C-alpha positions in Angstrom: 0.0 0.0 0.0 1.3 3.5 -0.9 2.2 5.4 2.3 0.7 8.6 0.8 -2.7 6.8 0.7 -2.4 5.8 4.3 -1.4 9.4 5.1 -4.6 10.7 3.4 -6.6 8.3 5.7 -4.7 9.8 8.7 -5.7 13.3 7.6 -9.3 12.2 7.3 -9.0 10.8 10.8 -10.3 7.4 9.7 -10.3 4.8 12.6 -7.0 2.9 12.9 -5.3 5.0 10.2 -2.8 6.6 12.5 -1.6 3.2 13.9 -1.5 1.7 10.4 0.7 4.7 9.2 3.2 4.2 12.0 3.4 0.5 11.3 3.7 0.9 7.5 6.2 3.7 7.7 8.9 1.4 9.1 11.7 0.8 6.6 10.2 3.1 3.9 12.6 5.2 1.8 13.2 8.9 2.4 11.4 9.8 -0.8 8.3 7.8 0.4 8.4 9.5 3.8 8.9 12.9 2.3 5.8 12.4 0.1 3.8 11.2 3.0 4.9 14.3 5.1 3.5 16.6 2.4 0.1 14.9 2.7 0.2 15.1 6.5 1.1 18.7 6.4 -2.5 19.5 5.1 -3.9 18.6 8.6 -4.4 21.1 11.4 -4.7 18.4 14.0 -1.9 18.6 16.7 -1.4 14.8 16.8 -1.0 14.6 13.1 1.5 17.4 13.1 3.5 15.7 15.9 3.6 12.7 13.5 4.7 15.0 10.7 7.5 16.3 13.0 8.6 12.7 13.6 8.9 12.2 9.8 10.9 15.3 9.3 13.4 14.0 11.9 13.9 11.0 9.7 13.9 12.7 6.3 15.6 16.0 7.2 14.3 19.3 5.7 11.5 18.9 3.2 8.9 21.3 1.7 6.5 20.3 4.6 8.9 21.9 7.1 7.7 25.5 6.4 4.1 24.5 6.6 4.7 23.0 10.0 6.6 26.0 11.3 3.9 28.4 10.1 1.2 26.2 11.8 3.1 26.2 15.0 3.5 30.0 14.9 -0.2 30.3 14.3 -1.0 28.0 17.3 1.4 30.0 19.5 -0.5 33.3 18.6 -3.7 31.5 19.8 -2.1 30.6 23.2 -1.7 26.9 22.3 2.1 26.6 22.8 2.1 23.6 25.1 -0.1 21.6 22.7 2.1 22.4 19.7 5.6 22.6 21.0 6.1 18.8 20.6 5.6 19.0 16.9 9.0 20.7 16.5 11.0 19.2 19.4 12.0 16.0 17.6 12.7 17.5 14.1 14.9 20.2 15.5 17.2 17.6 16.9 18.2 16.9 13.3 21.0 19.1 12.0 19.6 19.3 8.4 16.3 20.5 9.8 18.0 23.1 12.0 20.1 24.4 9.1 17.1 24.8 6.8 14.6 26.0 9.4 12.5 28.9 8.0 11.2 31.7 10.2 13.7 31.1 13.0 13.6 34.6 14.3 9.9 34.6 14.4 9.8 31.4 16.3 12.5 32.7 18.8 10.5 35.9 19.4 7.2 33.9 19.9 8.2 31.0 22.2 8.8 31.2 25.9 12.5 31.9 26.6 12.6 29.0 29.2 11.1 26.4 26.9 12.7 23.3 25.5 11.9 24.7 22.0 13.7 28.0 22.6 16.8 26.0 23.6 16.7 24.1 20.4 16.3 27.3 18.3 19.5 28.7 19.9 21.6 25.7 19.0 24.7 26.6 16.9 25.7 24.4 14.0 29.0 24.5 12.1 30.2 27.2 14.5 33.9 27.8 14.9 35.1 28.5 18.4 38.5 29.7 19.5 39.6 27.7 22.6 42.7 29.0 24.5 44.7 27.2 27.2 46.9 29.8 28.9 48.8 27.2 31.0 50.2 25.5 27.9 50.2 28.6 25.8 48.1 26.7 23.2 45.1 27.7 21.2 42.7 25.7 19.0 40.0 26.2 16.4 37.1 23.9 17.4 34.0 23.4 15.3 30.8 22.6 17.2 27.2 21.7 16.4 24.2 20.2 18.1 25.3 21.2 21.6 22.3 21.8 23.9 24.2 23.5 26.8 27.6 24.3 28.2 27.6 21.3 30.5 27.6 19.1 27.3 30.2 21.4 25.7 32.4 21.3 28.8 32.5 17.5 28.8 33.1 17.1 25.0 35.9 19.8 25.0 37.7 17.9 27.7 37.2 14.6 25.7 38.7 16.2 22.5 41.6 18.0 24.2 42.8 15.8 27.0 45.3 14.3 26.9 46.0 14.5 23.2 46.5 18.3 23.1 46.7 19.5 26.7 47.6 17.8 30.0 45.0 16.6 32.4 42.7 13.8 33.5 40.4 12.8 30.6 36.7 12.4 31.2 35.3 9.0 31.9 33.9 7.2 28.9 30.5 7.0 30.5 30.5 10.8 30.8 31.4 11.2 27.2 28.7 8.7 26.1 26.1 10.5 28.2 27.1 13.8 26.5 27.1 12.4 22.9 24.9 9.5 21.8 24.9 7.0 24.7 21.7 5.6 26.0 22.4 6.5 29.6 22.1 10.2 30.0 22.8 10.2 33.7 25.9 8.0 34.5 26.3 6.7 38.0 28.1 9.1 40.2 27.5 12.1 38.0 29.9 14.0 35.7 32.8 16.0 36.9 34.1 19.2 35.4 37.7 19.5 34.3 37.9 23.2 33.6 37.0 26.7 34.6 35.5 28.2 31.4 35.8 32.0 30.8 35.1 34.2 27.8 37.5 36.6 26.2 36.6 39.3 28.7 37.3 37.3 31.8 33.7 36.5 32.6 32.6 33.0 33.7 31.0 30.9 31.0 28.3 29.2 33.1 27.6 25.6 32.4 23.9 26.3 32.6 24.1 28.6 29.6 24.5 27.7 25.9 27.3 28.2 23.4 25.3 30.9 21.7 25.6 32.9 25.0 29.4 33.2 24.6 30.3 36.7 23.5 32.3 37.5 20.3 35.8 39.0 20.2 36.9 40.0 16.7 33.9 37.9 15.3 35.0 34.8 17.2 33.5 33.1 20.2 36.4 32.6 22.6 36.7 30.1 25.4 39.6 30.3 27.9 40.3 27.1 29.8 41.7 27.3 33.3 42.1 24.8 36.2 38.8 24.5 38.1 38.7 26.6 41.3 36.5 23.9 42.9 35.0 20.6 42.0 31.8 20.9 39.9 29.6 18.0 39.1 26.2 17.5 37.3 23.9 14.6 36.6 22.8 14.7 32.9 25.2 14.6 29.9 22.9 16.2 27.4 19.6 18.0 27.3 18.3 16.6 24.0 18.6 12.8 23.7 18.1 12.6 19.9 20.5 15.4 18.9 23.9 14.3 17.7 26.6 16.6 18.9 29.8 17.6 17.1 33.0 19.0 18.8 36.0 18.7 16.4 39.4 20.2 16.9 40.0 21.4 13.4 43.3 23.3 13.9 46.0 23.9 16.5 47.1 27.5 16.3 50.8 28.1 15.6 52.6 29.4 18.7 52.8 33.0 17.5 49.1 33.1 16.6 48.2 31.5 20.0 50.3 34.0 21.8 48.6 36.9 19.9 45.2 35.6 21.0 46.2 35.1 24.6 47.5 38.7 24.7 44.1 39.9 23.7 42.0 38.1 26.3 41.5 39.1 29.9 43.7 37.2 32.3 
């Protein structure tokens, strides 16, 4: 049976159609799923739009994405945020969807600042950070994506830098898995911090914040790594279980370039 035909039955709210669609969608090609997503996007039912969001997570961005975003915006304007937020929570954990997302600024202005959806809308992708380590005199260009908060960034920076690039005690594998793609988001005993994170102006980069909060210096987000002043720990490795993070050390700065940047930042 064609998946689009079943999707039409879902839109018409025929008994059992929703369950049949979920069953029949298993193993279908991205093209079939994208075609079915277009059909589902004609429905104004919140449950059908949550199903549409699930498909977009599997297929990446498709023409149905803008329809879904506009429908969520309309629902927010009617005071129906809680009912409609779930339709975007899963698809926005896919990098392709985030990169192609239309009306991002409108969504950010409309959604509550403390919501899960607001956090996803502020995720940086393919963002280059400058990471400086004064004790070793080293600096690194680090490309990140799909990072939900600075707790997660903290752990994955430690994983990428220690001990290959800078000295220190590397994070436990269970912490790294919790912060990346492992099934256990809360490893036994919690996760320990390895650094004190500061920005280029000497202000603390709080783990509770997000990479997008880090201020720019010369159009670069700068992180300065120092020994922790006291032991910090936290429970969860990542906020968004289905979002795949990226933290890649793309370049170690030559000594003169690292020294130049270290001279610019607050000590």
